[in-house]
C-alpha positions as CSV (number, residue, x, y, z in Angstrom):
1,X,-1.9,-24.1,-28.4
2,X,1.2,-24.5,-25.9
3,X,-0.5,-21.5,-23.6
4,X,-3.8,-23.4,-23.2
5,X,-1.8,-26.4,-22.1
6,X,0.2,-24.2,-19.5
7,X,-3.3,-22.8,-17.8
8,X,-4.4,-26.2,-17.1
9,X,-0.9,-27.6,-16.0
10,X,-0.6,-24.5,-13.9
11,X,-4.0,-25.2,-12.1
12,X,-3.5,-28.9,-11.6
13,X,-0.1,-28.0,-9.5
14,X,-1.6,-25.3,-7.6
15,X,-4.6,-27.7,-6.7
16,X,-1.9,-30.5,-5.5
17,X,0.6,-27.8,-3.9
18,X,-2.7,-26.2,-2.0
19,X,-4.3,-29.9,-1.1
20,X,-0.9,-31.0,0.5
21,X,-0.5,-27.6,2.2
22,X,-4.0,-27.4,4.0
23,X,-3.2,-31.0,5.3
24,X,-0.2,-29.2,7.1
25,X,2.3,-31.1,4.8
26,X,5.7,-29.4,5.7
27,X,6.8,-27.2,2.5
28,X,9.9,-29.1,2.4
29,X,7.9,-32.3,2.0
30,X,5.5,-30.3,-0.8
31,X,8.5,-29.6,-2.8
32,X,10.1,-33.2,-2.5
33,X,6.8,-35.1,-3.8
34,X,5.7,-32.9,-6.4
35,X,9.4,-32.5,-7.7
36,X,9.1,-28.4,-7.2
37,X,11.4,-26.2,-5.6
38,X,10.9,-24.0,-2.3
39,X,10.1,-21.1,-4.0
40,X,7.8,-22.5,-6.7
41,X,6.0,-24.0,-3.5
42,X,6.0,-20.8,-1.6
43,X,5.0,-18.9,-4.9
44,X,2.3,-21.0,-5.5
45,X,0.6,-20.6,-2.1
46,X,1.4,-17.0,-2.3
47,X,-0.5,-17.3,-5.4
48,X,-3.2,-19.1,-4.3
49,X,-4.1,-16.8,-1.1
50,X,-4.4,-13.7,-3.4
51,X,-6.6,-15.6,-5.9
52,X,-8.6,-17.0,-3.0
53,X,-9.2,-13.4,-1.7
54,X,-10.9,-12.0,-4.8
55,X,-13.0,-15.3,-5.5
56,X,-15.9,-15.8,-3.4
57,X,-16.7,-19.3,-4.2
58,X,-13.4,-20.3,-3.7
59,X,-13.0,-19.0,-0.4
60,X,-16.2,-20.8,0.3
61,X,-14.7,-23.9,-0.9
62,X,-11.4,-23.4,1.0
63,X,-13.8,-22.6,4.5
64,X,-15.6,-25.9,3.5
65,X,-12.2,-27.7,3.2
66,X,-10.6,-26.3,6.3
67,X,-14.0,-27.2,8.3
68,X,-13.9,-30.8,7.1
69,X,-10.0,-31.2,8.3
70,X,-10.9,-29.5,11.5
71,X,-13.8,-32.2,11.9
72,X,-11.1,-35.0,10.9
73,X,-8.7,-33.8,13.3
74,X,-11.2,-33.4,16.3
75,X,-12.3,-37.5,15.5
76,X,-8.5,-38.3,15.8
77,X,-8.3,-36.1,18.9
78,X,-11.5,-37.6,20.3
79,X,-10.2,-41.1,19.1
80,X,-6.7,-40.6,20.9
81,X,-8.4,-39.9,24.3
82,X,-10.8,-43.0,23.9
83,X,-7.4,-44.7,23.6
84,X,-5.7,-43.4,26.6
85,X,-9.0,-44.1,28.7
86,X,-8.7,-47.5,27.6
87,X,-5.1,-47.6,28.1
88,X,-5.3,-45.9,31.6
89,X,-7.9,-48.1,33.1
90,X,-6.1,-51.5,31.6
91,X,-2.8,-49.6,33.5
92,X,-0.8,-50.0,29.8
93,X,1.3,-46.9,30.2
94,X,3.1,-47.5,27.1
95,X,-0.1,-47.2,25.2
96,X,-1.2,-44.2,27.5
97,X,1.8,-42.0,26.5
98,X,1.2,-43.3,23.0
99,X,-2.2,-41.8,22.8
100,X,-1.7,-38.8,25.0
101,X,1.3,-38.0,22.2
102,X,-0.9,-38.4,19.4
103,X,-3.5,-36.0,20.6
104,X,-1.0,-33.7,21.2
105,X,0.6,-33.6,17.8
106,X,-2.5,-33.8,16.0
107,X,-3.8,-30.7,18.2
108,X,-0.9,-29.0,17.2
109,X,-1.1,-29.8,13.5
110,X,-5.2,-28.7,13.7
111,X,-3.8,-25.4,15.3
112,X,-0.9,-24.9,12.4
113,X,-4.0,-25.8,9.7
114,X,-6.5,-23.6,11.7
115,X,-4.1,-20.8,11.7
116,X,-2.2,-21.0,7.8
117,X,-5.9,-20.7,6.7
118,X,-6.3,-17.8,8.7
119,X,-8.8,-19.0,11.0
120,X,-7.2,-18.3,14.2
121,X,-6.2,-14.9,13.4
122,X,-10.1,-13.9,12.5
123,X,-10.8,-15.5,15.7
124,X,-8.0,-13.7,17.4
125,X,-9.3,-10.4,15.6
126,X,-13.2,-11.1,16.6
127,X,-12.0,-11.5,20.3
128,X,-10.2,-8.1,20.4
129,X,-13.1,-6.7,18.9
130,X,-15.4,-8.0,21.5
131,X,-12.9,-7.2,24.3
132,X,-12.9,-3.8,23.1
133,X,-16.4,-3.4,23.2
134,X,-17.0,-4.6,26.5
135,X,-14.3,-1.8,27.5
136,X,-16.1,0.6,25.8
137,X,-19.3,-0.6,27.4
138,X,-17.5,-0.2,30.8
139,X,-16.3,3.5,29.8
140,X,-19.7,4.3,29.2
141,X,-21.3,3.4,32.2
142,X,-18.5,5.1,34.4
143,X,-18.7,8.1,32.4
144,X,-22.7,7.9,33.2
145,X,-22.4,7.2,36.6
146,X,-19.8,9.9,37.2
147,X,-21.6,12.7,35.5
148,X,-25.1,11.8,36.9
149,X,-25.0,14.2,39.7
150,X,-22.6,17.2,37.9
151,X,-24.4,19.0,35.1
152,X,-21.3,21.1,34.1
153,X,-19.4,17.4,34.1
154,X,-22.2,15.9,32.0
155,X,-21.9,18.8,29.5
156,X,-18.1,18.6,29.3
157,X,-18.1,14.8,28.6
158,X,-20.7,15.1,26.0
159,X,-19.0,17.9,24.1
160,X,-15.4,16.2,24.4
161,X,-17.3,12.7,22.8
162,X,-19.1,14.6,20.0
163,X,-15.4,16.4,19.2
164,X,-14.0,12.8,18.8
165,X,-16.6,10.9,17.6
166,X,-19.2,13.1,15.9
167,X,-21.8,12.0,18.5
168,X,-22.0,11.3,21.8
169,X,-23.6,8.4,24.0
170,X,-26.7,9.3,25.2
171,X,-26.5,9.8,29.0
172,X,-29.1,9.5,31.5
173,X,-29.7,12.1,34.0
174,X,-30.4,10.3,37.4
175,X,-30.9,12.7,40.2
176,X,-30.3,11.9,43.4
177,X,-31.7,13.6,46.5
178,X,-29.5,15.6,48.3
179,X,-29.2,15.0,52.1
């Protein structure tokens, strides 16, 4: 019977830890608020991450929570900029500085939350893939241009590309009239 109680208590602790963690609450504050050790908090976060990766419904829910939190951060940042604009128009330097400070610290927390959730890493990876694809397109264009007038070069490039990838990008032959 005690093992039946342990699982719900464990899941409840995990929910509480992750709720605070996704709000970008520092680990030390989480452990103080929940009466846990630092290692218990870190272990809970790691366990949740492992569990979340293998559970589609949970990853969908986590994405939804992160999306909602990101929206809240955006609203806070927008409000801070409105306050800053109003303070600037009224010549209230102290309020203007406070609003800018709020916007900056909120953006910092937003970036940390997105990074902790892995969103920024995925975005960075997507950007790297897009950059690599653009470079590959440029290389293909250069190869097509360089090999357009040289049958030997064209066949050599095609042979080497086939050796590397198992196939070659089709090269359109453009005959340039010789003068």
